[in-house]
N, C-alpha and C positions, 0 to 999 in steps of 0.2 A: 504494500500500500504506500510505502514511503516514496518509491520511484514514481508512482502515478501522481502523487501529490506534488512532488518536485516538478514534474513535467507540466502540470496544470499551472502551478505558480509561475513557472518560467514563461509559458505562453501568455497567460493573462498579464503578467508583468511586462512583457514585450509590447502588448497592445496598449496597456495603460501608459507605459513610458512614451510610446509614440504619440498618444493622445495628449499627454502632458506637454511634451516638447512642442507639439504643433500649436498649443495654446500660446506659447511664447514665440512662435514664428521660427522655431528651430526644427531642422530635419536631419535625420541620420544620413551620413554619407560614408559608404564603405563598410567593411566588416567591423572596424573599431567603433564607428559611430553606432552601428546596430547593437553591439555588445553593451556600450555605455547606456544606450536608451533602454535596453532590456534590464540591465542591472538597476538603473534608477527606478524603473517601473516596478520591479520585484521588491525593492526596498520600500517603496511607498505602499505597495499592496500588503506586505508583511506588517508595516506600521499600522495600517488601517485594521487588519485582522487582530493585532495585539490590542489596539485601543478598544475595539468592540468586545473582545474577550475579557478585558479587564472590567468593562461596564457590567457584563453578565455576572462575573464573579462577585462584584460588589453588591448586586441585587440579592444574591443568595444569603449574604450575612444578615 
């Protein structure tokens, strides 16, 4: 299950990163640009998931 989750996070992160960069008028050029875009998107996605997860944990207490 870990491999599938990592693949989904990578794909969704890439799409999210491309969308975020396009909001600022930036577009990935070449392999390095695509990697940077995907990494930024994955970081943002993981940050959002962690923030939502923390809110759910606080409601349980």
